[in-house]
C-alpha positions in Angstrom: -3.6 2.1 15.4 -5.1 -0.4 13.0 -3.2 -2.2 10.3 -3.5 -0.9 6.8 -5.6 -2.7 4.2 -3.9 -5.8 2.8 -4.0 -6.6 -0.9 -3.2 -9.9 -2.4 -2.0 -12.4 -2.9 -0.6 -11.0 -6.2 -1.2 -12.9 -9.3 1.6 -13.4 -11.9 -0.1 -11.1 -14.3 -0.3 -8.1 -11.8 1.3 -4.9 -13.3 3.5 -4.4 -10.2 5.2 -7.8 -10.4 8.9 -7.2 -10.7 8.7 -3.6 -9.5 10.8 -2.7 -6.5 9.3 -2.3 -3.0 10.4 1.2 -1.9 10.8 0.0 1.7 13.0 -3.1 1.3 14.1 -2.8 -2.4 13.0 -6.4 -3.1 10.8 -6.7 -6.3 7.2 -7.7 -5.9 6.6 -11.3 -6.9 3.6 -13.6 -7.3 1.9 -14.5 -4.0 3.1 -11.3 -2.2 0.7 -9.3 -0.1 1.0 -5.5 -0.3 -0.5 -2.3 1.1 -0.6 1.4 0.1 1.3 4.0 2.0 -0.3 7.5 1.7 2.3 10.3 1.0 -0.1 13.2 1.0 -1.8 15.5 -1.5 1.3 15.9 -3.9 1.2 18.8 -6.3 -2.6 18.8 -6.7 -3.7 22.3 -5.4 -7.2 21.3 -4.7 -6.1 18.2 -2.8 -3.6 20.5 -0.8 -6.4 22.9 0.2 -8.7 20.0 1.2 -5.9 18.5 3.3 -5.2 21.8 5.0 -8.9 22.0 5.8 -9.0 18.5 7.3 -11.3 17.3 4.5 -11.0 14.1 2.4 -8.7 14.3 -0.6 -7.1 11.9 -3.1 -3.6 11.2 -1.9 -0.4 10.2 -3.6 0.4 6.7 -2.4 3.2 4.1 -2.9 2.8 0.3 -2.8 5.0 -1.6 -0.4 5.0 -5.2 1.0 2.5 -5.6 3.7 5.2 -7.0 6.0 7.4 -4.0 5.4 4.6 -1.6 6.5 3.3 -3.6 9.5 6.0 -6.0 10.7 3.4 -8.8 10.2 4.4 -11.8 8.1 2.3 -12.9 5.1 1.5 -16.1 7.0 -0.1 -14.3 9.9 -3.9 -14.6 9.7 -5.7 -11.3 9.2 -8.7 -12.3 7.1 -10.6 -9.1 7.7 -7.7 -7.2 6.0 -7.2 -9.5 2.9 -8.4 -8.1 -0.4 -7.9 -9.8 -3.7 
């Protein structure tokens, strides 16, 4: 399995600064790297149907620290995953 897409480092003005990571309960801060974890189609009936059919759909997702999702530290080099 490949690692999820890595976003960051967060700037001080990012809207999620100060919000709690659902995996570790530590608030996001400037410089953090994060990723999105897909939860599924949610209550969108069309997305549910597309999911059942194995077709692409817009998923509900939550943001967590990249290290919480992967076990990799932010200092590890993964330049092909970094997105600012």
